[in-house]
C-alpha positions in Angstrom: 112.7 132.7 144.1 116.4 131.9 144.2 117.0 134.0 141.1 115.3 137.1 142.8 117.6 136.6 145.8 120.8 136.4 143.7 119.7 139.5 141.7 119.6 137.6 138.3 116.8 138.8 136.0 113.9 136.3 136.0 113.0 137.0 132.4 116.3 135.7 131.1 115.6 132.3 132.6 112.2 131.9 131.0 112.1 130.2 127.5 110.9 132.3 124.7 107.5 131.1 123.8 106.5 133.6 121.2 102.9 134.0 120.1 101.3 130.5 119.6 98.8 131.9 117.1 101.6 133.4 115.0 103.6 130.2 115.2 100.7 128.0 114.0 99.9 130.4 111.2 103.5 130.1 110.1 103.4 126.4 110.2 100.2 126.3 108.2 101.8 128.6 105.5 104.9 126.3 105.5 102.7 123.2 105.0 100.7 125.0 102.3 104.0 125.9 100.5 105.2 122.3 100.7 101.9 121.0 99.3 101.9 123.6 96.4 104.3 121.4 94.3 102.5 118.1 94.9 100.7 116.4 91.9 98.5 113.4 91.9 98.6 111.3 88.8 96.4 108.4 87.9 97.4 105.9 85.2 97.0 102.3 84.1 99.9 99.9 83.4 100.1 98.1 80.1 102.1 94.9 79.2 102.3 93.7 82.7 100.2 90.9 84.1 101.9 89.2 87.0 101.9 90.5 90.5 105.6 90.3 90.8 106.2 92.5 87.8 103.6 95.0 89.0 105.2 95.2 92.5 108.6 95.7 90.7 107.1 98.7 88.8 105.7 100.1 92.0 109.1 99.7 93.7 110.9 101.4 90.8 108.5 104.4 90.8 108.7 104.7 94.6 112.5 104.8 94.4 112.4 107.8 92.0 113.4 111.2 93.5 110.4 113.3 94.3 107.9 110.5 94.5 105.9 110.7 97.8 103.7 107.8 97.5 102.6 105.3 94.9 100.2 102.3 94.5 100.1 100.0 91.4 96.9 98.0 91.0 97.4 94.2 90.7 94.1 93.5 89.1 93.0 94.4 85.4 92.9 97.2 84.3 95.8 98.0 86.7 94.6 101.3 87.9 97.4 103.0 89.7 98.2 106.4 91.4 101.3 108.3 92.3 101.8 111.5 94.3 105.0 113.4 93.5 106.6 116.7 93.9 106.7 118.4 90.5 109.5 120.7 91.7 111.8 117.5 92.1 110.7 115.3 89.3 108.2 114.7 86.5 106.2 111.7 85.4 108.4 111.2 82.4 111.4 110.9 84.6 109.7 108.5 87.1 108.3 106.4 84.2 111.5 106.4 82.1 113.3 103.3 83.7 110.0 101.3 83.6 109.4 102.1 79.9 112.9 100.8 79.1 111.7 97.4 80.5 108.9 97.3 77.9 106.0 98.4 80.1 103.8 101.4 79.2 101.4 103.8 80.9 98.1 104.8 79.4 95.1 107.0 80.6 97.5 109.3 82.5 95.8 112.2 84.1 97.2 114.8 86.7 95.7 117.0 89.2 97.0 119.1 92.1 97.5 117.0 95.2 95.7 118.9 98.1 93.4 117.9 100.8 92.0 114.3 100.2 93.9 114.1 96.9 97.3 114.4 98.8 97.0 110.8 100.2 96.4 107.4 98.8 93.7 105.5 100.7 94.5 101.8 100.4 91.8 99.1 100.5 92.1 96.7 103.3 93.0 93.2 102.4 90.5 90.5 103.4 92.1 87.8 105.6 92.3 84.3 104.1 89.9 81.7 105.2 91.0 79.2 107.8 92.3 75.9 106.4 89.6 74.0 108.1 86.9 75.7 106.1 88.7 74.9 102.9 89.0 71.2 103.8 85.4 71.0 104.8 86.1 70.6 108.5 88.2 67.4 108.1 
């Protein structure tokens, strides 16, 4: 009301909202473009058997540029998965520092990461039993 009284245009004081449908379509296109370069690779780790070594392998892959997510299995056959942006890195680049340590990767397969394939679903860890049950209630 005050703007009308002073003669200032009301339209200039309103924020530009744009067309919400057009904005959401633009956002969807942008997300699709981001996902286009994502790949999901599954593999198995060889020559590693201790959990500490496997976690170190996971950490080194995670620190590689372009890697979005990774999980290295801690039980044989050490099934693992990595999601990476193929525009930023390749599997050979991500695996190179680990191969120098003497570990190898077998049964490597890649698919485009889209939809459910673009995330890694982790299994929930079961809680450890209470100490009382291990000691037989003593």
